[in-house]
C-alpha positions in Angstrom: -13.3 -11.9 -31.0 -16.2 -10.3 -29.2 -15.3 -8.5 -25.8 -17.9 -6.6 -23.8 -17.2 -3.0 -23.6 -19.0 -0.3 -21.2 -21.7 1.9 -23.0 -18.9 5.0 -22.4 -16.5 3.2 -24.4 -18.9 2.3 -27.3 -20.3 5.8 -27.4 -17.0 6.9 -27.8 -16.1 4.5 -30.6 -19.4 5.4 -32.4 -18.6 9.2 -32.2 -15.5 8.9 -33.9 -16.4 6.8 -36.7 -19.7 9.1 -37.4 -17.1 12.0 -37.7 -15.5 9.9 -40.7 -12.5 8.6 -38.8 -11.0 5.5 -37.3 -11.4 4.3 -33.8 -9.3 1.1 -31.9 -9.1 0.7 -28.2 -5.4 0.1 -27.8 -2.8 -1.0 -25.5 -3.2 -2.2 -21.8 -7.0 -2.0 -22.2 -7.1 -4.5 -25.0 -4.4 -7.0 -23.0 -6.8 -7.0 -20.2 -9.8 -7.8 -22.2 -7.7 -11.1 -23.6 -6.8 -12.0 -20.2 -10.4 -11.5 -18.6 -9.6 -8.7 -16.2 -11.3 -5.2 -15.7 -9.2 -2.7 -17.2 -8.1 0.0 -15.2 -7.7 2.6 -18.1 -9.4 2.4 -21.5 -7.3 4.2 -24.5 -8.5 4.6 -28.1 -5.7 5.6 -30.9 -7.5 7.0 -34.1 -6.6 8.9 -37.5 -7.9 11.9 -36.2 -5.9 15.0 -35.0 -6.1 16.9 -32.0 -8.4 19.7 -32.9 -10.7 16.9 -34.7 -11.2 15.0 -31.7 -11.8 17.8 -29.9 -14.4 19.2 -32.3 -16.2 16.3 -32.2 -16.4 16.2 -27.8 -17.2 18.9 -25.9 -16.1 18.0 -22.8 -12.3 17.5 -23.4 -8.9 18.7 -22.5 -5.6 18.8 -24.6 -2.9 19.6 -22.4 0.3 17.6 -23.7 2.8 17.6 -26.1 1.8 14.1 -27.6 -1.4 14.8 -28.8 -3.4 12.9 -26.3 -6.9 14.5 -25.9 -9.0 13.6 -22.5 -12.6 13.1 -23.0 -15.0 13.4 -19.8 -18.0 11.2 -19.6 -20.9 11.5 -17.3 -19.8 7.8 -15.6 -19.1 7.9 -11.8 -16.8 4.9 -12.6 -13.4 6.6 -11.8 -11.8 3.6 -14.6 -14.3 5.6 -17.2 -14.6 9.4 -16.0 -11.9 10.3 -18.3 -11.1 8.2 -21.5 -7.9 9.2 -23.3 -8.0 9.3 -27.4 -4.4 9.6 -29.2 -3.9 10.2 -33.0 -1.7 7.7 -34.6 1.8 8.7 -34.2 5.5 7.9 -34.8 8.4 9.0 -32.6 12.1 9.8 -33.1 15.3 11.1 -30.9 15.2 9.8 -27.8 18.4 11.3 -26.5 17.5 11.3 -23.0 16.6 7.5 -22.6 13.0 8.6 -21.6 11.2 10.9 -23.9 11.2 11.2 -27.8 12.6 14.5 -29.1 10.1 14.6 -32.0 6.6 13.2 -32.2 4.5 13.3 -35.4 0.7 12.7 -35.8 0.8 9.8 -38.6 -2.3 8.2 -40.7 -0.7 4.5 -40.0 -2.2 2.1 -37.1 0.6 0.0 -38.0 3.2 2.6 -37.5 1.4 3.3 -34.0 1.5 0.0 -33.0 5.1 -0.8 -34.2 6.4 2.1 -31.4 4.9 0.4 -28.4 6.7 -1.2 -25.6 6.1 -4.9 -25.5 3.9 -7.4 -27.7 1.0 -7.4 -25.2 0.5 -4.0 -25.3 0.7 -3.4 -29.2 -2.7 -4.6 -29.8 -5.5 -2.9 -31.2 -9.5 -3.8 -31.1 -12.3 -2.5 -33.2 -15.6 -3.2 -31.3 -17.9 -2.2 -34.1 -16.3 -5.6 -36.0 -15.0 -7.5 -33.2 -11.6 -7.4 -34.7 -8.2 -7.6 -33.2 -5.3 -6.2 -34.7 -2.3 -8.1 -33.6 1.2 -7.2 -35.9 3.7 -8.8 -33.5 2.1 -11.7 -32.1 0.5 -10.4 -28.6 -2.2 -12.4 -28.2 0.2 -15.6 -28.6 2.3 -13.9 -26.0 -0.1 -13.0 -23.7 -1.4 -16.7 -24.1 1.9 -18.0 -23.4 2.5 -15.5 -20.6 5.8 -13.7 -22.2 6.7 -10.2 -21.9 8.5 -9.6 -25.0 9.6 -6.7 -26.6 8.0 -5.2 -29.7 11.1 -5.5 -32.4 14.5 -4.8 -31.7 14.3 -4.8 -27.9 17.7 -2.9 -27.7 16.0 -0.1 -29.9 12.6 -0.2 -27.4 14.9 0.0 -24.2 17.0 2.8 -25.9 13.6 4.7 -26.5 12.6 5.0 -23.3 14.4 3.1 -20.3 11.5 3.0 -17.8 10.5 0.0 -20.3 13.0 -1.9 -18.6 11.8 -1.5 -15.0 8.1 -2.0 -16.6 8.7 -5.2 -17.8 9.4 -6.3 -14.7 6.4 -5.0 -13.1 4.2 -6.6 -15.8 6.0 -10.0 -14.2 5.0 -9.4 -11.4 1.3 -8.0 -11.9 0.5 -11.0 -14.2 2.7 -13.7 -13.2 4.7 -14.3 -16.9 7.9 -14.6 -17.4 10.4 -12.5 -19.6 11.8 -13.6 -23.3 15.4 -14.2 -23.5 16.4 -11.6 -26.1 14.5 -9.0 -24.3 16.0 -9.9 -21.0 19.5 -9.8 -22.3 18.9 -6.2 -24.1 17.9 -5.1 -20.6 21.0 -6.1 -18.9 23.0 -4.8 -21.4 21.2 -1.4 -21.2 20.5 -1.5 -17.9 22.7 1.8 -17.2 20.2 3.9 -19.1 18.3 4.3 -16.0 19.8 6.2 -14.0 18.9 9.0 -16.6 15.0 8.1 -15.6 13.8 10.7 -13.0 13.3 9.0 -9.4 9.5 9.7 -9.4 9.0 7.5 -12.5 10.8 4.7 -11.0 9.2 5.5 -7.6 5.7 5.0 -9.6 6.8 1.6 -10.7 8.3 0.5 -7.5 4.4 1.2 -6.0 2.9 -1.1 -8.7 5.8 -3.9 -8.0 4.5 -3.5 -4.6 1.6 -3.7 -4.6 1.6 -6.5 -7.1 1.1 -10.4 -5.6 4.6 -11.3 -6.5 6.6 -8.4 -5.7 9.4 -11.1 -4.3 9.9 -12.0 -7.9 10.2 -9.1 -9.2 13.0 -7.9 -6.9 14.6 -11.1 -7.9 14.6 -10.4 -11.1 15.5 -6.9 -11.4 18.8 -7.9 -9.5 19.3 -11.0 -12.2 19.0 -8.4 -14.7 21.0 -5.3 -13.2 18.6 -3.1 -12.5 18.1 -3.4 -8.8 21.0 -0.9 -8.5 19.0 2.0 -9.9 15.6 0.6 -7.9 16.7 0.7 -4.4 20.4 0.0 -3.8 20.7 -0.6 -0.2 18.9 -3.8 -0.9 21.9 -5.2 -2.6 24.2 -4.6 0.8 21.9 -7.5 2.0 22.9 -10.3 -0.2 25.3 -13.0 1.0 25.2 -11.3 4.7 24.7 -14.4 6.7 22.4 -13.6 10.0 22.1 -15.7 13.2 20.7 -18.9 14.2 17.1 -17.7 14.5 17.3 -17.0 10.4 17.3 -19.0 7.5 17.6 -16.7 5.0 20.3 -13.6 4.3 19.3 -10.4 4.8 18.5 -9.5 1.4 16.2 -13.0 1.3 14.8 -12.5 4.8 13.6 -8.6 3.5 12.2 -10.3 0.3 10.2 -12.7 2.2 8.6 -10.1 4.8 7.5 -8.5 1.9 6.3 -11.4 -0.1 4.3 -12.1 3.0 2.8 -9.0 3.4 1.8 -9.5 0.0 0.1 -12.5 0.7 -1.7 -11.9 3.2 -2.7 -8.6 1.1 -1.3 -5.9 4.1 -1.8 -2.2 3.0 1.1 -0.3 1.1 3.1 1.1 3.7 3.4 -2.1 5.9 4.4 -4.0 2.6 7.2 -1.1 2.2 8.1 -1.0 5.8 8.9 -5.0 5.5 11.1 -4.3 2.5 13.2 -1.9 4.5 12.8 -2.6 8.0 16.2 -4.8 8.6 17.9 -2.7 5.9 21.0 -1.8 8.2 21.5 -5.2 9.3 24.7 -5.6 6.8 26.4 -2.1 8.7 25.5 -3.1 12.1 26.8 -6.6 12.0 29.1 -7.3 14.7 30.2 -11.0 16.1 29.5 -12.4 19.8 32.0 -14.2 21.4 29.8 -14.9 24.1 26.9 -15.9 22.2 29.2 -17.1 19.2 26.5 -15.7 17.1 26.2 -12.7 15.0 24.4 -9.8 16.3 22.5 -6.8 15.0 22.7 -4.1 17.8 20.7 -0.7 17.1 20.0 -1.9 13.3 16.4 -0.5 13.6 17.7 3.0 14.7 20.4 2.8 11.8 17.9 1.6 9.6 14.9 4.1 10.1 18.1 6.8 9.2 18.7 4.9 5.6 14.8 4.1 5.4 14.0 8.0 5.3 16.5 8.3 2.7 15.9 6.8 0.3 12.4 7.0 0.1 13.2 11.2 0.1 15.2 10.4 -2.8 12.2 7.9 -4.3 10.1 11.4 -3.7 7.6 9.3 -1.9 5.3 11.7 0.3 5.8 13.1 3.4 3.1 11.3 5.2 4.4 7.7 3.5 8.0 8.5 5.2 6.7 9.0 8.2 4.9 6.4 9.0 7.1 3.7 7.5 10.5 4.7 9.0 8.5 5.0 12.2 7.6 1.3 11.3 11.0 0.7 10.9 12.2 2.2 14.2 10.0 0.2 16.5 9.9 -3.2 14.6 12.3 -4.7 17.2 9.2 -3.7 20.1 8.6 -7.5 20.8 10.3 -9.4 23.6 8.7 -11.5 26.5 5.2 -10.8 27.7 5.8 -12.8 30.7 8.3 -9.6 31.8 7.1 -6.6 30.0 3.9 -4.4 31.6 1.2 -2.5 30.2 2.8 0.6 30.9 5.9 -0.2 28.5 3.2 -1.4 26.0 1.5 2.4 26.3 5.2 3.9 25.9 5.4 1.9 22.5 2.3 3.1 21.5 3.2 6.6 22.4 6.4 6.0 20.0 4.8 5.0 17.1 1.5 6.8 17.4 -2.1 4.5 18.4 -2.9 4.8 14.2 0.3 3.0 13.7 0.4 0.1 16.5 -1.9 -2.5 14.5 0.2 -2.0 11.3 3.4 -2.3 13.4 2.1 -6.0 14.5 1.4 -7.0 11.4 5.0 -6.2 10.0 6.3 -8.2 13.0 4.4 -11.1 11.7 6.0 -10.3 8.2 9.6 -10.5 10.1 8.8 -13.7 11.9 7.6 -15.6 8.4 10.4 -14.2 6.8 13.1 -16.0 9.3 11.8 -19.1 7.7 9.6 -20.1 10.6 6.7 -22.0 9.9 4.7 -20.6 12.7 3.2 -17.0 11.9 1.7 -16.5 15.5 3.1 -18.1 18.4 1.6 -18.1 22.0 3.9 -15.6 23.1 3.1 -12.8 20.0 -0.4 -13.8 20.4 -0.3 -12.7 24.2 1.8 -9.5 23.4 -1.4 -8.3 20.8 -3.7 -9.1 23.7 -1.6 -6.5 25.9 -1.4 -4.4 22.9 -5.7 -4.4 22.8 -5.8 -4.0 26.6 -3.6 -0.9 26.1 -5.4 0.4 23.0 -8.7 0.0 24.5 -10.6 2.9 26.0 -10.8 1.9 29.7 -13.8 1.5 31.4 -14.0 5.0 33.3 -16.2 7.9 34.2 -14.6 9.9 31.8 -17.3 7.9 29.3 -19.7 10.0 30.8 -21.8 12.9 29.3 -21.2 14.8 32.7 -18.5 15.2 34.7 -17.1 17.1 38.1 -16.8 20.8 36.6 -20.4 20.3 35.3 -21.6 19.0 39.0 -20.1 22.2 40.6 -21.1 24.8 38.3 -24.6 23.7 37.9 -25.3 21.6 40.9 -23.3 23.7 43.2 -21.7 20.9 44.4 -18.5 21.8 46.4 -14.9 19.9 45.8 -14.3 16.8 47.6 -15.3 13.1 47.7 -19.0 13.5 47.2 -18.2 14.7 43.5 -16.2 11.4 42.7 -18.9 9.5 44.8 -21.5 11.1 42.8 -19.6 9.9 39.4 -19.0 6.7 40.1 -22.8 6.5 40.9 -24.1 7.7 37.9 -21.1 5.5 36.0 -22.8 2.3 37.5 -26.1 3.5 36.3 -24.7 3.7 32.5 -23.2 0.6 32.8 -26.3 -1.4 33.2 -28.1 1.0 30.5 -26.1 2.7 27.9 -29.0 4.4 26.5 -29.0 6.5 30.1 -25.8 8.0 29.2 -27.6 11.6 28.4 -27.2 14.8 29.7 -31.0 14.6 30.4 -31.0 11.7 32.5 -27.4 12.1 34.2 -28.7 15.6 35.4 -31.9 14.0 36.7 -30.1 11.7 38.6 -27.9 13.9 40.1 -30.4 15.3 41.6 -31.2 12.9 43.0 -28.0 11.6 44.9 -27.8 15.3 45.9 -30.3 14.5 48.8 -28.3 11.3 50.1 -26.1 11.5 53.1 -22.6 11.7 53.0 -22.5 7.7 54.1 -25.2 6.5 51.9 -23.8 8.4 48.8 -20.0 7.1 49.6 -21.8 3.4 49.7 -23.5 4.2 46.2 -20.8 5.1 44.6 -18.4 2.4 46.2 -21.3 -0.1 44.5 -20.4 1.8 41.3 -16.5 1.3 41.7 -16.9 -2.4 42.0 -19.4 -2.6 39.1 -16.6 -0.8 36.8 -13.7 -3.1 38.1 -16.3 -5.9 37.1 -16.6 -4.7 33.9 -13.1 -3.7 33.3 -12.3 -7.6 34.3 -14.8 -8.8 31.8 -13.2 -6.9 28.8 -9.5 -8.2 29.7 -11.0 -11.4 29.8 -12.8 -11.0 26.3 -9.4 -9.6 25.0 -7.4 -12.7 26.3 -10.0 -15.2 24.5 -10.1 -13.6 21.1 -6.3 -14.0 21.0 -6.6 -17.6 22.4 -4.0 -16.6 25.6 -6.8 -16.8 28.4 
């Protein structure tokens, strides 16, 4: 089996072997090579001890309890900048279901592979011989698209409870299924996840959300009994019927909204907001006799608080928490564009922030698709998007000029009054005709010429500038409406 490996990787392997040691690529990078994927990380295992590894590589560091030495390369590719080399090792005693109580460096590749989580990751590759070492059927499981624990799955999950969540994440990332015995062991040991730090759970959650099939992962996590240790607020939405506008219960709606964000390759913050945007519908649901339907008044307000608490508990960054809670808080902005005004749209932009407005629109699209409606952007929504674009754009204005009224008074000694406004609009007309004229030099020279005009002549020139400005405004608005197919 011959895989093409980067020069930096083959150089490290050669250095280890020349030093008298074994060198095998191991774990996820081998799995990815078999799948034809570009590895995100390159890892070696060897029979060399940490100090022996460092003796071979001057640019290296060793700052952990597991023997892993980081070797710096000169590569500009961040995936190759640091390559990790770990001695063969055995582990014992997992009192916290997360980390081994004791780590011993061994001399056996077989023993090292036996301690790994899944068969697809218990593979080693000798690039000098093109030899794949597969002691646990990992290659076949990759071919069959199966996530299977190495050896006894109960033991593997007892050693490290996070492996249960990692199994679900691999299903989402790779599109694999999960082995029956492995799944049963997860169900039986799910409670061990409560001993895993929330930061580690968050890291796996981030990778699930960034995968192509996050909805599959959440459905599987709930089926296996571990969703309660990831995002317990989601469970409250299971079976909560919505109003007639929705085809699915709250839980199904949230997952489908998230999946659409993934299908559209939207950024992480939108995916996270899609997962939480209706999180508080269960506690705000009320029956309306008048409408003969369910209502959820204020769910976005309550939901923003619930989202904030959940993300804080998962130790997300302040920046992520602030943005996602804003998106959840204001996701109900949509109303009839025939009734709403541009000033109302501007108020919404002030609430959510200019930098977040387009993401809010994308969240609204996910919300619509999550209802089960087939159409992503109906006419009313496209019209609203056009109004947002109008509100966000920089208006055609004298503020575009590289001069202003203060300069006219300071440099040209013009007195406060109508003449300054007429001059600025006359200058704006010149710049609208040729944007290259918007320089301090041109505008100063043109100002000097305008000063020679009488009040009546200057007013007439300024009024022509206003008319041209209004014409340009109309053209920009027409272009926006046409772009959104609402003209």
